C-alpha positions in Angstrom: 0.8 -5.0 -8.3 3.0 -3.3 -10.8 6.5 -4.6 -11.2 9.4 -2.3 -10.3 13.1 -2.6 -9.7 14.3 -3.6 -6.3 16.1 -0.9 -4.4 19.2 -2.4 -2.7 18.7 -0.1 0.3 15.2 -1.5 0.7 16.6 -4.8 1.9 18.2 -3.0 4.9 14.8 -1.6 6.0 12.1 -3.2 7.9 9.2 -4.6 5.9 5.5 -4.8 6.8 3.0 -7.2 5.4 0.3 -5.6 3.3 -3.1 -7.4 3.4 -5.7 -6.4 0.8 -9.2 -7.8 1.2 -10.8 -9.5 -1.8 -13.4 -6.8 -2.3 -10.7 -4.2 -2.5 -8.7 -6.2 -5.0 -11.8 -6.5 -7.2 -12.2 -2.7 -7.1 -8.6 -2.2 -7.9 -8.9 -4.5 -11.0 -11.6 -2.1 -12.3 -9.2 0.9 -12.3 -7.6 1.7 -15.6 -4.0 2.8 -16.3 -2.3 5.1 -15.5 -4.3 5.3 -12.2 -3.9 1.6 -11.4 -0.1 1.9 -11.8 0.1 4.9 -9.5 -2.2 3.4 -6.9 -0.3 0.0 -7.1 3.1 1.7 -6.6 1.7 3.6 -3.5 0.4 0.4 -2.0 3.8 -1.2 -2.6 5.5 1.6 -0.7 3.3 0.9 2.4 5.5 -2.2 2.9 8.3 0.1 4.1 6.2 3.0 5.6 2.8 1.8 6.7 1.8 5.2 8.1 2.9 7.9 5.6 2.1 11.6 6.1 -1.6 12.3 6.2 -2.9 9.0 7.6 -5.7 9.1 10.2 -6.1 6.5 13.0 -9.6 5.1 12.9 -11.8 5.7 15.9 -12.4 2.8 18.2 -10.1 0.5 16.2 -6.7 -1.0 17.2 -3.9 -0.5 14.7 -6.2 0.5 11.8 -5.6 3.6 9.8 -7.2 5.4 6.8 -4.6 6.3 4.2 
């Protein structure tokens, strides 16, 4: 993922673990800049807010959402 400066306030907030399957990583690797950087930054933000505005819970799944 793209490198960015740590926000001192971020250490005070809860963090979630982001798991990306290998097939998704391969697809991400094929994306060119500047799109990769934007997507990467948005994925990094999921660590602090795993269900941002606009997410949809997947039907018949426990704790799985479409972002």
